[in-house]
TORFITI-138855 format. One record per residue: residue in one letter; x, y, z of N, C-alpha, C in turn. Coordinates in steps of 0.02 Angstrom, whole numbers, plus 50000, padded with zeros to 5 digits. Example, Ala and Ser with C-alpha at 12.3 -4.5 7.8 and 13.67 -1.06 7.14 Angstrom:
A506604971650390506154977550390506604983550390/S506424988850354506844994750357506455000250394/
# end
This chain:
X513965505649158513805505649230513265500749246/X512775500049202512225495249215512485488049215/X512965486549170513225479749168513585478049232/X513955482949261514285481549325513785480549381/X513205483549375512695482649428512375475749427/X512355472849368512065466149364512555460649385/X513175461949384513675456749399513575453749469/X513495457749521513405454649588512775450249591/X512255452349554511625448449555511745441749522/X512105441749466512235435449431512655430849474/X513155433849508513585429749551513175426749608/X512725430649636512295428049691511845422449666/X511565423149604511135417849577511525411449566/X512145412249540512555406149528512705402649594/X512885406749645513025403749711512405400349739/X511825403449731511195400549756511045393849722/X511145393849656511015387749618511485382149640/X512135383849649512615378749670512445376149739/X512265380649786512095378449853511465374149852/X510965376149813510345372249809510475365349779/X510895365249727511055358749695511435354249743/X511905357049780512285353049828511845350449884/X511405354649908510945352549961510495346849936/X510235347649876509785342549848510155335849840/X510775336449813511175330349803511325326949869/X511485330849920511655328149986511045324650017/X510495328150018509895325250050509655319050012/X509685319249947509455313449907509905307449921/X510555308649924511025303149939510905300450009/X510755304750057510645302650126510035298050131/X509495300050098508885295950104508955289250068/X509305289450011509415283149975509845278450016/X510375281350049510835277150089510495274250150/X510055278250181509755276050244509055273150237/X508805272650176508145269650167508205262050177/X507705258850209507745251650222507735247550157/X508095241950160508105237550101507415234550090/X507215233550028506555230650015506505223550044/X505945222050075505825215450104505535210850051/X505875205250037505595200749985504935197750008/X504475197549963503815194549977503845187049962/X503735182750013503775175550000503235173249951/X503445169049905502975166149856502745159349883/X502105158449893501875151949920502035146149874/X502265140649904502435134749865501825130249859/X501645128549799501065124249788501285116949793/X501025113449842501195106349852500625102149824/X500785098349773500295094049741500395086949765/X499905084249801499945077349825499695072649771/X500065067249759499825062449709499185059149734/X498725057649689498105054549711498235047649741/X497905046149796497995039649828497695034149786/X498035028449785497795022949745497155020049776/X496655018549736496045015649764496175008749792/X495825006949845495895000349876495524995249833/X495874990449803495534985549760495064980949798/X495134980749865494704976349905494144980249940/X494044986549921493564990849956492854987949954/X492664984949899491974982349892491934974849904/X492444971949933492434964749946492044963250010/X491854956950015491524954650077492054952950129/X491844952650192492304951150247492064944950284/X492524940150293492394934450336492734935750403/X492364934550457492654935550523492414929950569/X492884927250607492724921850654493044923750722/X492644926350769492924928550833493174922750876/X492964916550861493194910850901493924909350889/X494154910850830494864909550815495234916150800/X494904921850814495214928450808495514929450738/X495114928150688495364928150620494854931250573/X495094935350526494654938150475495044939550411/X494674939750356494984941550292494424943750245/X494634946650188494154948950138494214944650075/X493664944150038493654940249976493194943649926/X493294942549861492884945949810492144944549820/X491744949549806491024949049820490674943849776/X490974942049719490654936949676490904929949691/X491344929149743491574922549763491064919349810/X491124912849817490704909149863491114906949923/X490834907949983491184905850045490734901050084/X491044895650108490694890750151491104889750214/X490804891250271491144890450336490894884050368/X491344879150373491154872650402491324872950476/X490814873350518490924873450590491154866650615/X491564866550666491794859950691491224855850720/X491214849450703490704845050732490994841450794/X490624836950822490834833650883491494829750874/X491584826950814492194822950802492784827250783/X492674833650770493224838050750493214844350793/X493224843450857493184849150903493774853850893/X493624860150884494144865050877494444865450807/X494164861750759494434861950690493944865650645/X494214870450608493794874550564494034873750492/X493544873950447493694873450376493304878950340/X493654883250303493324888650266493494887750192/X492984886850151493074885950079492884892450043/X493334894750000493204900749960493334898749887/X492864900349843492954898349773492714903849726/X493044904149668492864909049616492194907249585/X491894911749546491234910349518491214904049475/X491764902349441491774896249401492204891149437/X491914885749457492284880449492492124873749458/X492574868949463492464862649428491914858449460/X491634854149419491154849349446491534844249488/X491184840649530491494835849575491894830749535/X492504829749554492924824849520493364827949466/X493214834049445493634837349395494144841849429/X494664843449392495184847749420495044855049403/X495334859549442495254866749429495634868649366/X495314873149328495634875949268495994882349286/X496394884949239496804890749253496404897149262/X495774897249240495354903149251494934902649314/X495084897649355494704896449417495164896949477/X494864897549536495254897849597494854894749654/X495164890149688494854887149747495334887649806/X495074889749863495484890649923495134887049981/X495504883050016495244879850077495714881650135/X495424884450188495814886550246495634881950304/X496134878550330496044874050388496354877450449/X496004877250505496254880050568496124874950622/X496644873150660496564868250713497094869150767/X496984866350826497474867150881498084862550875/X498044857450832498624852950823498964854350756/X499604852650754499994853750693499754849050637/X499884851050575499674847050518500234842350495/X500044836650469500524832050439500674834450368/X501304834950352501504837050285501724830850246/X501304828950198501414822750162501944823650108/X502274818150092502784818050039502464815649974/X502844815849920502584813549855502434806149856/X502814802349894502674795149899502014793949933/X501784798449974501134797650008500554799649963/X500644804849923500074807449885500154806449809/X500714803649788500794802049717500894808049672/X501384812249688501524818049646502214817549616/X502374822149572503024822149540503564824949586/X503444830749615503914833649662503564838949704/X503884840649760503634845849805504204850749817/X504074857049805504564862249820504324866449879/X504794868849919504614872849978505004879449977/X504684884650003505024891050013504674894850069/X505044899350099504774903450154504544910150126/X503934912050144503654918550125503364921850187/X503064927650178502734931150233502034933350212/X501564932650258500904935650251500874941050305/X500984947250285501064952550335501704951350374/X501644950550439502214949150482502274941750500/X501854937650470501824930550488502274926450441/X502704922450472503144918050433502724912050408/X502794910650342502384905450310502834900950270/X502674894450271503014889550228502544887950170/X502774889250109502384887750049502654881350018/X502204876450006502384870249973501994869749908/X502344868849853502024868049788502024860649769/X501424858049758501334850949741501284850449665/X501794847649634501834847549561501804840349534/X501524839749474501494833149441501014828349474/X500484830849504499994826549536499414825149489/X499194818749482498614817249440497974820949463/X497944822449527497354825949553497374833449538/X497924835749509497994842849495498524846049538/X498904850549508499444853949545499134859349590/X499454860349648499174864949697499744867849740/X499554872349784500024875249832499724874549902/X500174873549951499964873250021500364878550060/X500034881350111500354886550152500244884650225/X500794884550263500764882550334501034888250378/X500674889850431500924894750479500544893950544/X500804897150597500514896750664500414903850691/X499804905150717499644911550748499194910250808/X499344913450864498924912850925498834905550946/X499374901650941499364894650960498874890450919/X498704892850860498284889050814498684887850750/X498584881950721498934880050660498484881250600/X498774884450549498404886050488498704882250429/X498264879850386498474876750323498004879350269/X498294882050215497894884550160498054880350098/X497544877550067497614874050003497364878649948/X497774879549896497584883849840497604879849775/X497044880049738496994876449674496804881349619/X497074880649559497654876549541498304880049561/X498864876849546499514879649564499614886349527/X499464886549463499484892749424498784894449400/X498574900549416497894902649398497914909749372/X497454911349326497384918249303497124922749359/X496904919749414496644923449471497154923749528/X497784922649513498304922749565498354929649599/X498234934949560498254941649590497704942449643/X497114939649628496574939849677496754935749739/X497084930049728497294925949785497784929749829/X498264933049799498754936949838498414942649876/X497914945749845497554951149879497164948349939/X496874942349931496524939249987497004938050045/X497594935350030498094934250082498294940750116/X498334946150077498554952550105498044955450155/X497424953050153496904955650198496844951450262/X497254946250270497214942150330497364946450392/X496944945850442497044949350505496924944450562/X497364944850611497314940650671497204945350729/X496604945250757496364950650801496544949950874/X496864944550892497054943750964497764946150975/
# end
């Protein structure tokens, strides 16, 4: 008789456990289904900028002539001589720039030296041929200094020394640059000087 009395209690416990388990499973599934998706956390991107190249002309000297709206930079150990126009050369300017080692008068420039003469005038320059100046040959090519169109003439086979000439026009003024020697170990410095040319008008 006692065993029959426990049977309904056991049945009720089993039903309670099944109902509780079903309820738990249902609610757990509901919350998992309706819970918001995880929001990804953005990872900051590290942008590494390459170091800027130092300006090789940063410590150079600056030549500026407001009368002809022209300026450029040159190495601090170079020598510069600005020849102002005299009464017989009105409006004509001559700027000489030379490396620390320059030849004595009458000698030619060596490959470890550099001499630059810049002529500026209101009239065009005469471009001499080899028959006029006694050279082996003259070659010409077009280059640019910034946005300025330039004619480069290389004077080769000259007893006075090989050289290069550069002709261009800016602000109605004619420019001629003589560079000695034609090939120099300082050619990189010469090109840097040309790269600093500015015409301010």
